[in-house]
N, C-alpha and C positions, 0 to 999 in steps of 0.2 A: 496520825494527823494531829496537828496542834490545835488546841481549843481556841476559839476566838476570844479576844479580850472583852470582858464584860465592862460596861460603863453605865453609870447612873448619876443623876444629879444629887449632890450632897447638901449644898447651901448656896444662898445668894448673899453676896457681901455688899454692904453699904458703907461708903467712906463718909464719916460724919464730921461736920464742922464743930458741933457741940454734942457730946455723947448724951448728956442728961436730957437736953431738948429732944434729940432724936429718939431716945428710949421712951420718953413720955408720949411722943407721937405714935410710935409703933405699938405701945401698950394701950394707951387711952383712946386713940383715934381708930387704929386698925383693929385693936382688940387681941393682939398676940400675947402669949404667955412667955415670960422669961424662962430660960433653962440654964443649966450649969454652964459657967464660963470656964473652959479648960485653961485659959491663960491666967486667970485670977490676978489681973494687974490693973483693974479700973480703967482700961483703955478699950475693952471689948465687951460686947453684950451679945448674947445669943437668944433668939426667939424661936419657939416651936411653930412650924407651919403645917404639921401633920405628915403622916406617912414617912416618918423618920427624917424629914427635911427641916431646914432651919434658915433663918435670916441672921447673918453675922454683921453686927454694927461695929465699926472700927474707928476710933479717934486716934490720929497720929500725933507724934510729938512735933512734927514740922508744921510751919504755918499753913493755913488752909489754902488750897488751890481750887479756884472755881472750876467746876466740872462742865464740860460741854455735854449737855443732855438734851435729848429730843424725845418728844412723846412716843415716837416709834420704838425707842428703847425703853422698855418698862417691865415691871413685874406685875403679875395679875393674881388677884385673890378672888374667890367666889364667895358670895353670901346668899343666905336663904331669903333675906328680905332687903331688897335694894332700896325701897322707900325709907325704911327705918335707918339704913346706913346713911342715906343722903340727909336725913334729919339730923343725924349725929354730926355729919360734916358741917351742916349749917349752924348747929349749936356751938361748935368749936370754931366757927368762922373760917373753915377751910374751903376755898373756892374749888369747884369742880365743873366739868363740862363734858361735851361729847368729843368724839375723835377728831373733829375739825376745830375744836377750841371754842365752841360757843358756850359761854358761861351758863351754868345752871341747866343745861340741856342733857338729855339722855340719848345715847346712840343706840340704834337698833340694827344689829347685824343681820345679814341676809338669812341666817338660820334662826332668827327670832330671839336670840340672846340680847338682853339689854346690858349696856356697859357705860361706865363713866370713867373719867381720868382726872387725876389731881397730882400735886407734887408734895413730896415730903419736905421737911425743913432744909434739906440740902439741895433741893432742886430735882431730885430723882422722880421720874414719873411712875405712877401706880395706876393700874386699872382695877376696878372692882366690877364684877359682872354677876349675873344671876344664873350661871350655868351649873346649878346643883341639881 
């Protein structure tokens, strides 16, 4: 009998309008650490997100194309201190809100997990929650 195909997530890719600005956001605001870039071409950056997973930031040679992004499509990171993270967003003037889009508000899921949503410099949605 044939073994079933194994599958796991490897990375989440972000198309960047400006690689430097996006790298700064993911390192300074989110707090991710850069890891080795296998392309070594100054058009890609990789960030470690734990468990052997990564965020891959890509700047293309073609002109920027606006992305159709909706809050429903997002990547989520968990933090140990949501209040401290929100203070960091406020310090960097990054607006955030609940799942309905109410600015500065925190969403409370039915399971008691608190979450906020905001956008990266390219318009992609990010959720931060306290599910640790």
